[in-house]
C-alpha positions in Angstrom: -6.9 94.1 21.1 -10.1 92.5 19.8 -9.1 93.2 16.2 -5.6 91.8 16.7 -6.6 88.5 18.3 -10.1 88.1 16.7 -11.7 86.1 19.5 -8.8 83.7 20.0 -7.4 82.8 23.4 -3.8 83.3 24.4 -1.8 80.5 26.1 0.2 81.0 29.3 3.7 79.5 29.9 2.0 76.8 32.0 -0.5 76.0 29.3 -3.6 77.8 30.6 -5.9 79.6 28.2 -6.1 83.3 28.8 -8.6 85.9 27.5 -6.5 88.6 25.7 -9.0 91.4 26.5 -8.6 90.8 30.2 -4.8 90.1 30.2 -3.8 93.0 27.9 -6.3 95.7 29.0 -4.6 99.1 29.5 -1.1 97.7 28.6 1.5 98.4 26.0 1.9 95.1 24.2 5.0 93.7 22.6 4.2 91.1 19.9 7.4 89.0 19.9 7.8 87.0 16.6 10.3 84.3 17.4 11.2 80.6 17.3 13.4 78.2 19.2 15.2 77.1 16.1 16.3 80.7 15.3 19.7 81.5 16.6 19.2 85.3 16.7 15.9 84.7 18.5 17.7 82.6 21.2 20.2 85.5 21.5 17.6 88.2 22.0 15.1 86.3 24.1 17.2 86.5 27.3 17.6 90.3 26.8 13.8 90.6 26.4 13.3 88.5 29.6 15.5 90.8 31.6 13.7 93.9 30.2 10.3 92.4 31.0 11.4 91.4 34.5 12.9 94.8 35.3 9.7 96.5 34.1 7.3 94.3 36.0 9.2 93.3 39.1 11.6 96.2 39.7 9.2 99.1 39.3 6.3 100.1 41.6 3.6 99.9 40.5 4.6 97.3 37.8 4.8 98.8 34.4 1.7 98.3 32.1 3.6 96.0 29.7 3.0 92.5 28.4 4.8 90.3 25.8 2.8 88.0 23.5 5.0 85.4 21.8 3.9 84.7 18.2 5.6 81.4 17.4 7.3 80.5 14.2 8.2 77.1 15.6 7.4 74.0 13.5 5.0 72.4 16.0 3.1 73.1 19.2 5.6 70.9 21.0 8.6 73.0 19.8 6.7 76.1 20.8 6.0 74.8 24.3 9.6 73.7 24.8 11.0 77.0 23.7 8.6 78.8 26.1 9.5 76.6 29.0 13.3 76.8 28.4 13.8 80.5 27.6 10.8 82.7 28.0 9.6 85.0 30.7 6.2 84.6 32.2 4.6 85.7 28.9 1.6 84.8 27.0 1.6 83.2 23.6 -0.6 83.0 20.5 -0.6 79.7 18.8 -1.3 81.1 15.4 0.5 83.5 13.0 0.1 87.2 12.8 3.1 87.6 10.4 0.9 88.8 7.5 -1.0 91.4 9.5 2.3 93.0 10.7 4.3 92.4 7.6 6.9 90.2 9.3 9.5 89.0 6.9 12.3 87.9 9.4 12.6 86.9 13.0 13.2 87.9 15.7 11.0 90.9 15.6 9.4 92.8 18.4 6.4 94.9 17.4 5.0 97.3 20.0 1.3 98.0 19.6 -1.5 100.1 21.2 -4.7 98.6 22.5 -6.2 99.1 19.0 -3.4 96.9 17.5 -2.0 100.0 15.8 1.8 99.9 15.7 3.8 102.2 18.0 7.1 100.8 16.6 8.3 97.7 14.7 11.8 98.3 16.0 11.3 97.1 19.7 14.2 94.8 19.6 16.6 97.5 18.4 15.2 100.0 20.9 15.7 97.6 23.8 19.2 96.9 22.8 20.1 100.6 22.2 18.1 102.3 25.0 17.2 99.7 27.6 14.3 100.5 29.9 14.0 104.1 28.7 12.4 103.1 25.5 9.4 101.8 27.4 8.4 105.3 28.5 8.3 106.4 24.8 6.1 103.4 24.0 3.8 104.2 27.0 3.4 107.8 25.7 2.7 106.5 22.2 0.1 104.0 23.5 -1.9 106.8 25.0 -2.5 104.9 28.2 -3.1 107.3 31.0 -3.0 106.1 34.5 -1.2 106.9 37.8 2.1 105.5 36.7 5.5 107.2 36.7 9.1 106.3 36.3 
């Protein structure tokens, strides 16, 4: 994930700085491009929260998955408010990766490998259509091998 975040720190929901290498190691990562002012984003965010909670709290061991919110909010205050009001216990990146991943509209959920290579740019659609089962395809695509089974 070094190439994706280029030495920048992530921010937790409670405002702490988090090292992306440590937090995202051996995980499938969903880059969630979203904003509080965006109505379709506010519609999908609770769905993503439920998906995240089911994967991390309802499976043993917890699924190797993390969401990183990439804000399109107009200010740091708007971003923080949106995170507090609607987000799961995710991390955020207070700068834009839209160009790197060719994001032209939000919400968009891009699922990436540890290298930053895209597994799918249709994460939102896959969660809506397939629910938790799409995660197992992502895990296979991420080539993360560990003692983890559904």
